[in-house]
N, CA and C atoms as a LAMMPS dump frame, in Angstrom:
ITEM: TIMESTEP
0
ITEM: NUMBER OF ATOMS
237
ITEM: BOX BOUNDS ff ff ff
-5.0000000000000000e+02 5.0000000000000000e+02
-5.0000000000000000e+02 5.0000000000000000e+02
-5.0000000000000000e+02 5.0000000000000000e+02
ITEM: ATOMS id mol type element x y z
1 1 1 N -3.767 -16.642 -7.953
2 1 2 C -4.294 -16.252 -6.818
3 1 3 C -3.882 -14.853 -6.551
4 2 1 N -4.957 -14.184 -6.238
5 2 2 C -4.942 -12.653 -5.903
6 2 3 C -4.337 -12.266 -4.623
7 3 1 N -3.426 -11.298 -4.513
8 3 2 C -2.817 -10.882 -3.149
9 3 3 C -3.453 -9.419 -2.865
10 4 1 N -3.869 -9.374 -1.569
11 4 2 C -4.325 -8.284 -1.121
12 4 3 C -3.393 -7.464 0.11
13 5 1 N -3.658 -6.098 -0.11
14 5 2 C -2.874 -5.457 0.811
15 5 3 C -3.885 -4.909 2
16 6 1 N -3.4 -4.602 3.117
17 6 2 C -4.131 -4.234 4.25
18 6 3 C -4.198 -2.646 4.089
19 7 1 N -5.094 -2.06 4.897
20 7 2 C -5.005 -0.487 4.838
21 7 3 C -3.512 -0.015 5.485
22 8 1 N -3.146 -0.78 6.43
23 8 2 C -1.907 -0.254 7.024
24 8 3 C -0.707 -0.558 6.093
25 9 1 N -0.703 -1.57 5.312
26 9 2 C 0.251 -1.742 4.386
27 9 3 C 0.309 -0.679 3.198
28 10 1 N -0.97 -0.336 2.794
29 10 2 C -0.967 0.65 1.717
30 10 3 C -0.415 1.868 2.411
31 11 1 N -1.006 2.315 3.628
32 11 2 C -0.278 3.556 4.147
33 11 3 C 1.054 3.63 4.318
34 12 1 N 1.524 2.48 4.704
35 12 2 C 3.006 2.348 4.663
36 12 3 C 3.763 2.695 3.492
37 13 1 N 3.278 2.155 2.423
38 13 2 C 3.701 2.31 0.974
39 13 3 C 3.719 3.745 0.61
40 14 1 N 2.627 4.556 1.109
41 14 2 C 2.65 5.739 0.784
42 14 3 C 3.721 6.649 1.607
43 15 1 N 3.906 6.279 2.72
44 15 2 C 4.97 7.015 3.573
45 15 3 C 6.268 6.57 2.921
46 16 1 N 6.524 5.401 2.491
47 16 2 C 7.872 4.959 1.9
48 16 3 C 7.939 5.618 0.58
49 17 1 N 6.957 6.271 -0.079
50 17 2 C 7.172 6.902 -1.435
51 17 3 C 6.944 5.92 -2.507
52 18 1 N 6.328 4.801 -2.423
53 18 2 C 6.191 3.905 -3.434
54 18 3 C 4.734 3.904 -4.195
55 19 1 N 3.811 4.525 -3.311
56 19 2 C 2.707 4.786 -3.736
57 19 3 C 2.2 6.279 -3.564
58 20 1 N 1.271 6.884 -4.282
59 20 2 C 0.919 8.34 -4.014
60 20 3 C -0.571 8.288 -3.68
61 21 1 N -1.01 9.363 -3.022
62 21 2 C -2.497 9.487 -2.74
63 21 3 C -2.893 10.631 -3.497
64 22 1 N -4.198 10.552 -3.978
65 22 2 C -4.832 11.794 -4.565
66 22 3 C -6.34 11.761 -4.121
67 23 1 N -6.599 12.953 -3.948
68 23 2 C -8.235 13.168 -3.683
69 23 3 C -9.004 12.625 -4.749
70 24 1 N -9.949 11.858 -4.313
71 24 2 C -10.91 11.386 -5.037
72 24 3 C -12.067 12.376 -5.645
73 25 1 N -13.055 11.797 -6.194
74 25 2 C -14.216 12.573 -6.621
75 25 3 C -15.106 13.089 -5.581
76 26 1 N -14.989 12.431 -4.337
77 26 2 C -15.589 12.899 -3.281
78 26 3 C -14.542 13.233 -2.327
79 27 1 N -14.734 14.228 -1.438
80 27 2 C -13.698 14.914 -0.353
81 27 3 C -13.237 13.665 0.477
82 28 1 N -14.069 12.834 0.801
83 28 2 C -13.753 11.776 1.75
84 28 3 C -13.08 10.537 1.25
85 29 1 N -12.713 10.447 0.065
86 29 2 C -11.966 9.482 -0.575
87 29 3 C -10.704 9.752 -1.191
88 30 1 N -9.624 8.975 -1.019
89 30 2 C -8.266 9.136 -1.507
90 30 3 C -7.969 7.962 -2.24
91 31 1 N -7.616 8.315 -3.648
92 31 2 C -7.12 7.324 -4.515
93 31 3 C -5.706 6.993 -4.454
94 32 1 N -5.426 5.819 -4.564
95 32 2 C -3.861 5.347 -4.424
96 32 3 C -3.454 4.821 -5.644
97 33 1 N -2.162 5.217 -6.107
98 33 2 C -1.675 4.819 -7.292
99 33 3 C -0.246 4.508 -7.107
100 34 1 N 0.19 3.401 -7.829
101 34 2 C 1.73 2.883 -7.809
102 34 3 C 2.53 3.807 -8.447
103 35 1 N 3.331 4.565 -7.686
104 35 2 C 4.359 5.428 -8.354
105 35 3 C 5.129 5.155 -9.658
106 36 1 N 5.462 3.803 -9.309
107 36 2 C 6.595 3.413 -10.701
108 36 3 C 5.721 2.989 -11.703
109 37 1 N 4.642 2.279 -11.615
110 37 2 C 3.936 1.847 -12.975
111 37 3 C 2.842 2.808 -13.204
112 38 1 N 2.388 3.599 -12.236
113 38 2 C 1.202 4.459 -12.439
114 38 3 C -0.172 3.77 -12.37
115 39 1 N -0.289 2.566 -12.002
116 39 2 C -1.344 1.735 -11.989
117 39 3 C -2.215 2.213 -10.762
118 40 1 N -3.488 2.137 -10.997
119 40 2 C -4.348 2.414 -9.74
120 40 3 C -4.381 1.165 -8.779
121 41 1 N -4.192 1.467 -7.5
122 41 2 C -3.993 0.43 -6.615
123 41 3 C -5.495 0.167 -5.811
124 42 1 N -6 1.263 -5.51
125 42 2 C -7.346 1.214 -4.864
126 42 3 C -7.641 2.716 -4.102
127 43 1 N -8.63 2.638 -3.255
128 43 2 C -8.852 3.913 -2.491
129 43 3 C -9.191 3.677 -1.039
130 44 1 N -9.163 4.671 -0.411
131 44 2 C -9.567 4.631 0.916
132 44 3 C -10.652 5.597 1.254
133 45 1 N -11.973 4.992 1.791
134 45 2 C -12.895 5.792 1.91
135 45 3 C -13.467 5.631 3.317
136 46 1 N -13.803 6.584 4.094
137 46 2 C -14.275 6.56 5.471
138 46 3 C -13.494 5.564 6.194
139 47 1 N -12.123 5.656 6.172
140 47 2 C -11.466 4.67 7.021
141 47 3 C -11.332 3.397 6.561
142 48 1 N -12.047 2.989 5.34
143 48 2 C -11.873 1.543 4.8
144 48 3 C -11.022 1.506 3.639
145 49 1 N -10.241 0.53 3.298
146 49 2 C -9.33 0.223 2.025
147 49 3 C -10.054 -0.442 1.278
148 50 1 N -10.034 -0.078 -0.146
149 50 2 C -10.734 -0.965 -0.931
150 50 3 C -9.781 -1.222 -2.123
151 51 1 N -9.195 -2.234 -2.438
152 51 2 C -8.122 -2.496 -3.469
153 51 3 C -8.795 -2.879 -4.694
154 52 1 N -8.307 -2.35 -5.685
155 52 2 C -8.852 -2.753 -7.141
156 52 3 C -8.594 -4.264 -7.358
157 53 1 N -9.595 -4.91 -7.881
158 53 2 C -9.412 -6.287 -8.268
159 53 3 C -8.49 -6.547 -9.28
160 54 1 N -8.373 -5.677 -10.028
161 54 2 C -7.397 -5.692 -11.212
162 54 3 C -5.816 -5.48 -10.916
163 55 1 N -5.583 -5 -9.614
164 55 2 C -4.147 -4.586 -9.366
165 55 3 C -3.415 -5.969 -9.026
166 56 1 N -2.497 -6.048 -9.492
167 56 2 C -1.492 -7.212 -9.229
168 56 3 C -0.395 -6.457 -8.462
169 57 1 N -0.133 -6.976 -7.294
170 57 2 C 1.093 -6.444 -6.614
171 57 3 C 2.449 -6.962 -7.038
172 58 1 N 3.214 -5.829 -7.572
173 58 2 C 4.499 -6.186 -8.147
174 58 3 C 5.468 -6.637 -7.327
175 59 1 N 6.448 -7.497 -7.794
176 59 2 C 7.442 -8.089 -7.1
177 59 3 C 8.236 -7.264 -6.291
178 60 1 N 8.525 -5.847 -6.717
179 60 2 C 9.323 -4.937 -5.919
180 60 3 C 8.599 -4.54 -4.72
181 61 1 N 7.313 -4.678 -4.664
182 61 2 C 6.532 -4.075 -3.507
183 61 3 C 6.403 -5.393 -2.453
184 62 1 N 6.403 -6.484 -3.008
185 62 2 C 6.348 -7.731 -2.067
186 62 3 C 7.84 -7.91 -1.568
187 63 1 N 8.83 -7.541 -2.29
188 63 2 C 10.173 -7.719 -1.601
189 63 3 C 10.349 -6.442 -0.683
190 64 1 N 9.651 -5.309 -0.748
191 64 2 C 9.629 -4.276 0.156
192 64 3 C 9.21 -4.676 1.488
193 65 1 N 7.947 -5.572 1.425
194 65 2 C 7.448 -5.897 2.617
195 65 3 C 8.182 -6.832 3.488
196 66 1 N 9.007 -7.786 2.697
197 66 2 C 9.977 -8.753 3.348
198 66 3 C 11.037 -7.925 4.01
199 67 1 N 11.409 -6.746 3.469
200 67 2 C 12.407 -5.923 4.237
201 67 3 C 11.717 -5.351 5.453
202 68 1 N 10.535 -4.836 5.397
203 68 2 C 9.635 -4.254 6.475
204 68 3 C 9.668 -5.136 7.42
205 69 1 N 9.328 -6.504 7.262
206 69 2 C 8.986 -7.461 8.128
207 69 3 C 10.264 -7.96 8.944
208 70 1 N 11.343 -8.057 8.122
209 70 2 C 12.779 -8.213 8.861
210 70 3 C 13.131 -7.025 9.77
211 71 1 N 12.866 -5.804 9.388
212 71 2 C 13.316 -4.826 10.147
213 71 3 C 12.531 -4.688 11.462
214 72 1 N 11.304 -5.008 11.328
215 72 2 C 10.3 -5.121 12.431
216 72 3 C 10.857 -6.254 13.474
217 73 1 N 11.05 -7.411 12.988
218 73 2 C 11.461 -8.436 13.768
219 73 3 C 12.774 -8.106 14.364
220 74 1 N 13.695 -7.552 13.829
221 74 2 C 15.032 -6.97 14.576
222 74 3 C 14.817 -6.147 15.587
223 75 1 N 13.706 -5.046 15.285
224 75 2 C 13.434 -4.32 16.445
225 75 3 C 12.825 -4.906 17.811
226 76 1 N 11.913 -5.752 17.287
227 76 2 C 11.478 -6.429 18.444
228 76 3 C 12.404 -7.401 19.532
229 77 1 N 13.637 -7.85 18.725
230 77 2 C 14.538 -8.546 19.458
231 77 3 C 15.479 -7.627 20.31
232 78 1 N 15.311 -6.382 20.06
233 78 2 C 16.248 -5.428 20.758
234 78 3 C 15.796 -5.165 22.345
235 79 1 N 14.525 -5.631 22.666
236 79 2 C 14.267 -5.497 23.944
237 79 3 C 15.078 -6.266 24.94
């Protein structure tokens, strides 16, 4: 079963330094690569995220989202 990232998740992983953005062949496209493995993740073009069907989300990325989700839950409880 394939797992898919949302554009917000991909952007969040770039901000966390786990993924890197590179300018694509077109100036309006940005390619995304996994920094640890060097694998191509997908690209963002015209505000749309396109994940490579060959990209398997590694366990360390999945675990990172579990931490993100826990931290977001803790912040919501603080109100």
